[in-house]
Backbone as XML, in Angstrom:
<?xml version="1.0"?>
<chain id="A" units="angstrom">
  <residue number="1" name="MET">
    <atom name="N" x="-78.900" y="-70.026" z="-22.147"/>
    <atom name="CA" x="-77.638" y="-69.894" z="-21.454"/>
    <atom name="C" x="-77.615" y="-68.621" z="-20.727"/>
  </residue>
  <residue number="2" name="ARG">
    <atom name="N" x="-78.228" y="-67.542" z="-21.307"/>
    <atom name="CA" x="-78.100" y="-66.180" z="-20.536"/>
    <atom name="C" x="-78.897" y="-66.187" z="-19.264"/>
  </residue>
  <residue number="3" name="THR">
    <atom name="N" x="-79.743" y="-67.153" z="-19.144"/>
    <atom name="CA" x="-80.476" y="-67.363" z="-17.827"/>
    <atom name="C" x="-79.670" y="-68.299" z="-16.882"/>
  </residue>
  <residue number="4" name="ILE">
    <atom name="N" x="-79.259" y="-69.390" z="-17.445"/>
    <atom name="CA" x="-78.602" y="-70.438" z="-16.719"/>
    <atom name="C" x="-77.210" y="-70.127" z="-16.226"/>
  </residue>
  <residue number="5" name="THR">
    <atom name="N" x="-76.463" y="-69.397" z="-17.073"/>
    <atom name="CA" x="-74.990" y="-69.109" z="-16.688"/>
    <atom name="C" x="-74.845" y="-68.224" z="-15.511"/>
  </residue>
  <residue number="6" name="PRO">
    <atom name="N" x="-75.650" y="-67.153" z="-15.449"/>
    <atom name="CA" x="-75.533" y="-66.286" z="-14.192"/>
    <atom name="C" x="-76.013" y="-67.050" z="-12.956"/>
  </residue>
  <residue number="7" name="LEU">
    <atom name="N" x="-76.911" y="-67.997" z="-13.044"/>
    <atom name="CA" x="-77.264" y="-68.768" z="-11.988"/>
    <atom name="C" x="-76.186" y="-69.568" z="-11.333"/>
  </residue>
  <residue number="8" name="THR">
    <atom name="N" x="-75.289" y="-70.045" z="-12.069"/>
    <atom name="CA" x="-74.140" y="-70.811" z="-11.650"/>
    <atom name="C" x="-73.305" y="-70.026" z="-10.689"/>
  </residue>
  <residue number="9" name="ALA">
    <atom name="N" x="-73.334" y="-68.755" z="-10.732"/>
    <atom name="CA" x="-72.585" y="-67.936" z="-9.777"/>
    <atom name="C" x="-73.146" y="-67.969" z="-8.365"/>
  </residue>
  <residue number="10" name="LEU">
    <atom name="N" x="-74.378" y="-68.405" z="-8.239"/>
    <atom name="CA" x="-74.979" y="-68.679" z="-6.922"/>
    <atom name="C" x="-74.597" y="-70.050" z="-6.387"/>
  </residue>
  <residue number="11" name="THR">
    <atom name="N" x="-73.885" y="-70.819" z="-7.079"/>
    <atom name="CA" x="-73.373" y="-72.174" z="-6.591"/>
    <atom name="C" x="-71.897" y="-72.080" z="-6.272"/>
  </residue>
  <residue number="12" name="SER">
    <atom name="N" x="-71.362" y="-73.170" z="-5.841"/>
    <atom name="CA" x="-69.841" y="-73.276" z="-5.696"/>
    <atom name="C" x="-69.174" y="-73.573" z="-7.029"/>
  </residue>
  <residue number="13" name="LEU">
    <atom name="N" x="-69.919" y="-73.638" z="-8.041"/>
    <atom name="CA" x="-69.304" y="-74.016" z="-9.404"/>
    <atom name="C" x="-68.672" y="-72.817" z="-10.014"/>
  </residue>
  <residue number="14" name="ALA">
    <atom name="N" x="-69.042" y="-71.590" z="-9.703"/>
    <atom name="CA" x="-68.481" y="-70.469" z="-10.381"/>
    <atom name="C" x="-68.490" y="-69.297" z="-9.417"/>
  </residue>
  <residue number="15" name="SER">
    <atom name="N" x="-67.757" y="-68.238" z="-9.824"/>
    <atom name="CA" x="-67.662" y="-67.019" z="-9.030"/>
    <atom name="C" x="-68.280" y="-65.928" z="-9.823"/>
  </residue>
  <residue number="16" name="THR">
    <atom name="N" x="-68.688" y="-64.817" z="-9.148"/>
    <atom name="CA" x="-69.184" y="-63.657" z="-9.744"/>
    <atom name="C" x="-68.098" y="-62.918" z="-10.430"/>
  </residue>
  <residue number="17" name="GLN">
    <atom name="N" x="-68.168" y="-61.977" z="-11.347"/>
    <atom name="CA" x="-67.142" y="-61.258" z="-11.978"/>
    <atom name="C" x="-66.365" y="-60.428" z="-10.818"/>
  </residue>
  <residue number="18" name="GLN">
    <atom name="N" x="-67.089" y="-59.924" z="-9.851"/>
    <atom name="CA" x="-66.402" y="-59.208" z="-8.846"/>
    <atom name="C" x="-65.499" y="-60.090" z="-7.885"/>
  </residue>
  <residue number="19" name="GLU">
    <atom name="N" x="-65.894" y="-61.324" z="-7.698"/>
    <atom name="CA" x="-65.118" y="-62.266" z="-6.912"/>
    <atom name="C" x="-63.904" y="-62.734" z="-7.653"/>
  </residue>
  <residue number="20" name="ALA">
    <atom name="N" x="-64.169" y="-62.981" z="-8.988"/>
    <atom name="CA" x="-63.085" y="-63.536" z="-9.758"/>
    <atom name="C" x="-62.029" y="-62.408" z="-9.976"/>
  </residue>
  <residue number="21" name="GLY">
    <atom name="N" x="-62.484" y="-61.183" z="-10.087"/>
    <atom name="CA" x="-61.504" y="-59.975" z="-10.311"/>
    <atom name="C" x="-60.756" y="-59.771" z="-8.966"/>
  </residue>
  <residue number="22" name="GLN">
    <atom name="N" x="-61.364" y="-59.871" z="-7.796"/>
    <atom name="CA" x="-60.783" y="-59.639" z="-6.480"/>
    <atom name="C" x="-59.700" y="-60.744" z="-6.359"/>
  </residue>
  <residue number="23" name="ARG">
    <atom name="N" x="-59.969" y="-61.995" z="-6.703"/>
    <atom name="CA" x="-59.098" y="-63.174" z="-6.539"/>
    <atom name="C" x="-57.899" y="-62.991" z="-7.374"/>
  </residue>
  <residue number="24" name="LEU">
    <atom name="N" x="-58.161" y="-62.559" z="-8.580"/>
    <atom name="CA" x="-56.947" y="-62.275" z="-9.500"/>
    <atom name="C" x="-56.179" y="-61.286" z="-8.909"/>
  </residue>
  <residue number="25" name="ALA">
    <atom name="N" x="-56.741" y="-60.103" z="-8.571"/>
    <atom name="CA" x="-55.920" y="-59.013" z="-7.921"/>
    <atom name="C" x="-55.164" y="-59.530" z="-6.771"/>
  </residue>
  <residue number="26" name="ASP">
    <atom name="N" x="-55.835" y="-60.378" z="-5.919"/>
    <atom name="CA" x="-55.014" y="-60.864" z="-4.692"/>
    <atom name="C" x="-53.793" y="-61.618" z="-5.117"/>
  </residue>
  <residue number="27" name="VAL">
    <atom name="N" x="-53.916" y="-62.359" z="-6.178"/>
    <atom name="CA" x="-52.779" y="-63.135" z="-6.709"/>
    <atom name="C" x="-51.651" y="-62.110" z="-7.205"/>
  </residue>
  <residue number="28" name="VAL">
    <atom name="N" x="-52.072" y="-61.174" z="-8.012"/>
    <atom name="CA" x="-51.122" y="-60.314" z="-8.525"/>
    <atom name="C" x="-50.362" y="-59.453" z="-7.391"/>
  </residue>
  <residue number="29" name="LEU">
    <atom name="N" x="-51.197" y="-59.137" z="-6.363"/>
    <atom name="CA" x="-50.517" y="-58.267" z="-5.244"/>
    <atom name="C" x="-49.858" y="-59.150" z="-4.310"/>
  </residue>
  <residue number="30" name="GLY">
    <atom name="N" x="-49.917" y="-60.479" z="-4.538"/>
    <atom name="CA" x="-49.171" y="-61.281" z="-3.513"/>
    <atom name="C" x="-49.897" y="-61.615" z="-2.258"/>
  </residue>
  <residue number="31" name="LEU">
    <atom name="N" x="-51.176" y="-61.306" z="-2.187"/>
    <atom name="CA" x="-51.985" y="-61.656" z="-0.971"/>
    <atom name="C" x="-52.551" y="-63.068" z="-0.982"/>
  </residue>
  <residue number="32" name="THR">
    <atom name="N" x="-52.407" y="-63.725" z="-2.303"/>
    <atom name="CA" x="-52.699" y="-65.135" z="-2.284"/>
    <atom name="C" x="-51.278" y="-65.675" z="-2.779"/>
  </residue>
  <residue number="33" name="PRO">
    <atom name="N" x="-50.661" y="-66.478" z="-1.774"/>
    <atom name="CA" x="-49.359" y="-67.086" z="-2.139"/>
    <atom name="C" x="-49.304" y="-67.955" z="-3.309"/>
  </residue>
  <residue number="34" name="ALA">
    <atom name="N" x="-48.524" y="-67.737" z="-4.332"/>
    <atom name="CA" x="-48.403" y="-68.599" z="-5.375"/>
    <atom name="C" x="-47.036" y="-68.309" z="-6.161"/>
  </residue>
  <residue number="35" name="SER">
    <atom name="N" x="-46.303" y="-69.324" z="-6.565"/>
    <atom name="CA" x="-45.079" y="-69.229" z="-7.210"/>
    <atom name="C" x="-45.337" y="-68.734" z="-8.710"/>
  </residue>
  <residue number="36" name="SER">
    <atom name="N" x="-44.393" y="-68.109" z="-9.365"/>
    <atom name="CA" x="-44.512" y="-67.712" z="-10.704"/>
    <atom name="C" x="-44.811" y="-68.894" z="-11.645"/>
  </residue>
  <residue number="37" name="GLY">
    <atom name="N" x="-45.900" y="-68.635" z="-12.519"/>
    <atom name="CA" x="-46.308" y="-69.595" z="-13.342"/>
    <atom name="C" x="-47.178" y="-70.803" z="-12.848"/>
  </residue>
  <residue number="38" name="SER">
    <atom name="N" x="-47.495" y="-70.584" z="-11.611"/>
    <atom name="CA" x="-48.351" y="-71.691" z="-11.107"/>
    <atom name="C" x="-49.793" y="-71.483" z="-11.366"/>
  </residue>
  <residue number="39" name="TYR">
    <atom name="N" x="-50.556" y="-72.584" z="-11.174"/>
    <atom name="CA" x="-51.935" y="-72.618" z="-11.385"/>
    <atom name="C" x="-52.606" y="-72.179" z="-10.014"/>
  </residue>
  <residue number="40" name="VAL">
    <atom name="N" x="-53.515" y="-71.280" z="-10.016"/>
    <atom name="CA" x="-54.186" y="-70.911" z="-8.817"/>
    <atom name="C" x="-55.705" y="-71.240" z="-9.013"/>
  </residue>
  <residue number="41" name="ASP">
    <atom name="N" x="-56.302" y="-71.996" z="-8.057"/>
    <atom name="CA" x="-57.671" y="-72.296" z="-8.019"/>
    <atom name="C" x="-58.314" y="-71.525" z="-7.024"/>
  </residue>
  <residue number="42" name="ARG">
    <atom name="N" x="-58.971" y="-70.423" z="-7.408"/>
    <atom name="CA" x="-59.684" y="-69.545" z="-6.621"/>
    <atom name="C" x="-58.671" y="-68.944" z="-5.546"/>
  </residue>
  <residue number="43" name="THR">
    <atom name="N" x="-58.441" y="-69.537" z="-4.409"/>
    <atom name="CA" x="-57.621" y="-68.950" z="-3.412"/>
    <atom name="C" x="-56.391" y="-69.627" z="-2.985"/>
  </residue>
  <residue number="44" name="ARG">
    <atom name="N" x="-56.063" y="-70.698" z="-3.827"/>
    <atom name="CA" x="-54.845" y="-71.596" z="-3.431"/>
    <atom name="C" x="-54.112" y="-72.018" z="-4.702"/>
  </residue>
  <residue number="45" name="GLU">
    <atom name="N" x="-52.801" y="-72.167" z="-4.548"/>
    <atom name="CA" x="-51.945" y="-72.714" z="-5.624"/>
    <atom name="C" x="-52.164" y="-74.232" z="-5.651"/>
  </residue>
  <residue number="46" name="THR">
    <atom name="N" x="-52.359" y="-74.817" z="-6.833"/>
    <atom name="CA" x="-52.642" y="-76.285" z="-6.961"/>
    <atom name="C" x="-52.172" y="-76.687" z="-8.330"/>
  </residue>
  <residue number="47" name="ARG">
    <atom name="N" x="-52.093" y="-77.918" z="-8.390"/>
    <atom name="CA" x="-51.695" y="-78.493" z="-9.793"/>
    <atom name="C" x="-52.881" y="-78.332" z="-10.810"/>
  </residue>
  <residue number="48" name="SER">
    <atom name="N" x="-52.585" y="-78.088" z="-12.043"/>
    <atom name="CA" x="-53.583" y="-78.031" z="-13.064"/>
    <atom name="C" x="-53.799" y="-79.514" z="-13.489"/>
  </residue>
  <residue number="49" name="SER">
    <atom name="N" x="-54.692" y="-79.581" z="-14.411"/>
    <atom name="CA" x="-55.097" y="-80.989" z="-14.936"/>
    <atom name="C" x="-53.841" y="-81.672" z="-15.516"/>
  </residue>
  <residue number="50" name="ALA">
    <atom name="N" x="-53.989" y="-83.094" z="-15.529"/>
    <atom name="CA" x="-52.829" y="-83.884" z="-15.984"/>
    <atom name="C" x="-52.503" y="-83.566" z="-17.480"/>
  </residue>
  <residue number="51" name="GLU">
    <atom name="N" x="-53.578" y="-83.096" z="-18.267"/>
    <atom name="CA" x="-53.345" y="-82.806" z="-19.578"/>
    <atom name="C" x="-52.349" y="-81.592" z="-19.900"/>
  </residue>
  <residue number="52" name="SER">
    <atom name="N" x="-52.412" y="-80.755" z="-18.899"/>
    <atom name="CA" x="-51.557" y="-79.526" z="-19.057"/>
    <atom name="C" x="-50.050" y="-79.796" z="-18.908"/>
  </residue>
  <residue number="53" name="TYR">
    <atom name="N" x="-49.714" y="-81.063" z="-18.521"/>
    <atom name="CA" x="-48.248" y="-81.410" z="-18.307"/>
    <atom name="C" x="-47.823" y="-82.203" z="-19.463"/>
  </residue>
  <residue number="54" name="VAL">
    <atom name="N" x="-48.584" y="-82.393" z="-20.583"/>
    <atom name="CA" x="-48.282" y="-83.212" z="-21.734"/>
    <atom name="C" x="-47.554" y="-82.408" z="-22.742"/>
  </residue>
  <residue number="55" name="PRO">
    <atom name="N" x="-46.297" y="-82.572" z="-22.932"/>
    <atom name="CA" x="-45.464" y="-81.633" z="-23.896"/>
    <atom name="C" x="-45.998" y="-81.651" z="-25.209"/>
  </residue>
  <residue number="56" name="ASP">
    <atom name="N" x="-46.352" y="-82.620" z="-25.813"/>
    <atom name="CA" x="-46.919" y="-82.771" z="-27.264"/>
    <atom name="C" x="-48.200" y="-81.856" z="-27.351"/>
  </residue>
  <residue number="57" name="ARG">
    <atom name="N" x="-49.007" y="-82.037" z="-26.287"/>
    <atom name="CA" x="-50.356" y="-81.211" z="-26.325"/>
    <atom name="C" x="-49.984" y="-79.800" z="-26.175"/>
  </residue>
  <residue number="58" name="GLU">
    <atom name="N" x="-49.063" y="-79.459" z="-25.360"/>
    <atom name="CA" x="-48.627" y="-78.030" z="-25.114"/>
    <atom name="C" x="-48.193" y="-77.475" z="-26.463"/>
  </residue>
  <residue number="59" name="GLU">
    <atom name="N" x="-47.354" y="-78.153" z="-27.088"/>
    <atom name="CA" x="-46.747" y="-77.769" z="-28.429"/>
    <atom name="C" x="-47.883" y="-77.465" z="-29.457"/>
  </residue>
  <residue number="60" name="ARG">
    <atom name="N" x="-48.839" y="-78.485" z="-29.476"/>
    <atom name="CA" x="-49.862" y="-78.180" z="-30.462"/>
    <atom name="C" x="-50.757" y="-77.113" z="-30.118"/>
  </residue>
  <residue number="61" name="LEU">
    <atom name="N" x="-51.013" y="-76.845" z="-28.880"/>
    <atom name="CA" x="-51.795" y="-75.645" z="-28.375"/>
    <atom name="C" x="-51.072" y="-74.394" z="-28.831"/>
  </residue>
  <residue number="62" name="TRP">
    <atom name="N" x="-49.723" y="-74.320" z="-28.503"/>
    <atom name="CA" x="-48.962" y="-73.114" z="-28.775"/>
    <atom name="C" x="-48.962" y="-72.852" z="-30.367"/>
  </residue>
  <residue number="63" name="THR">
    <atom name="N" x="-48.789" y="-73.936" z="-31.140"/>
    <atom name="CA" x="-48.861" y="-73.712" z="-32.597"/>
    <atom name="C" x="-50.100" y="-73.247" z="-33.060"/>
  </residue>
  <residue number="64" name="ALA">
    <atom name="N" x="-51.300" y="-73.761" z="-32.504"/>
    <atom name="CA" x="-52.566" y="-73.334" z="-32.936"/>
    <atom name="C" x="-52.749" y="-71.859" z="-32.522"/>
  </residue>
  <residue number="65" name="ALA">
    <atom name="N" x="-52.287" y="-71.534" z="-31.330"/>
    <atom name="CA" x="-52.408" y="-70.043" z="-30.934"/>
    <atom name="C" x="-51.660" y="-69.131" z="-31.776"/>
  </residue>
  <residue number="66" name="GLU">
    <atom name="N" x="-50.416" y="-69.521" z="-32.164"/>
    <atom name="CA" x="-49.634" y="-68.679" z="-33.078"/>
    <atom name="C" x="-50.339" y="-68.486" z="-34.435"/>
  </residue>
  <residue number="67" name="GLU">
    <atom name="N" x="-50.938" y="-69.650" z="-34.976"/>
    <atom name="CA" x="-51.633" y="-69.520" z="-36.264"/>
    <atom name="C" x="-52.853" y="-68.688" z="-36.158"/>
  </residue>
  <residue number="68" name="LEU">
    <atom name="N" x="-53.582" y="-68.742" z="-35.086"/>
    <atom name="CA" x="-54.874" y="-68.090" z="-34.952"/>
    <atom name="C" x="-54.606" y="-66.586" z="-34.743"/>
  </residue>
  <residue number="69" name="THR">
    <atom name="N" x="-53.438" y="-66.225" z="-34.139"/>
    <atom name="CA" x="-53.135" y="-64.884" z="-33.958"/>
    <atom name="C" x="-52.131" y="-64.182" z="-34.913"/>
  </residue>
  <residue number="70" name="SER">
    <atom name="N" x="-51.691" y="-64.881" z="-35.767"/>
    <atom name="CA" x="-50.679" y="-64.381" z="-36.757"/>
    <atom name="C" x="-51.166" y="-63.259" z="-37.577"/>
  </residue>
  <residue number="71" name="VAL">
    <atom name="N" x="-52.455" y="-63.233" z="-37.911"/>
    <atom name="CA" x="-52.988" y="-62.051" z="-38.673"/>
    <atom name="C" x="-52.956" y="-60.827" z="-37.899"/>
  </residue>
  <residue number="72" name="PHE">
    <atom name="N" x="-52.769" y="-60.869" z="-36.592"/>
    <atom name="CA" x="-52.748" y="-59.688" z="-35.740"/>
    <atom name="C" x="-51.298" y="-59.185" z="-35.515"/>
  </residue>
  <residue number="73" name="THR">
    <atom name="N" x="-50.364" y="-60.051" z="-35.824"/>
    <atom name="CA" x="-48.975" y="-59.726" z="-35.357"/>
    <atom name="C" x="-48.072" y="-59.591" z="-36.599"/>
  </residue>
  <residue number="74" name="THR">
    <atom name="N" x="-48.618" y="-59.596" z="-37.804"/>
    <atom name="CA" x="-47.803" y="-59.404" z="-39.005"/>
    <atom name="C" x="-48.102" y="-58.040" z="-39.653"/>
  </residue>
</chain>
């Protein structure tokens, strides 16, 4: 994986760390238009996967995140 993963940055499947950082900064600075809480795919606002809109799944994920991080917040 240490060999294969960096090679994916040479394809359209992934971005380099520098590209990803710049794209994130562009969203934060408002250079990439996106409403608050939206999903941004590289350079544009878009809908996330259908699974992300399932309330029960969201609740289970939130509960799991709280359980996994509770040792750090108590």
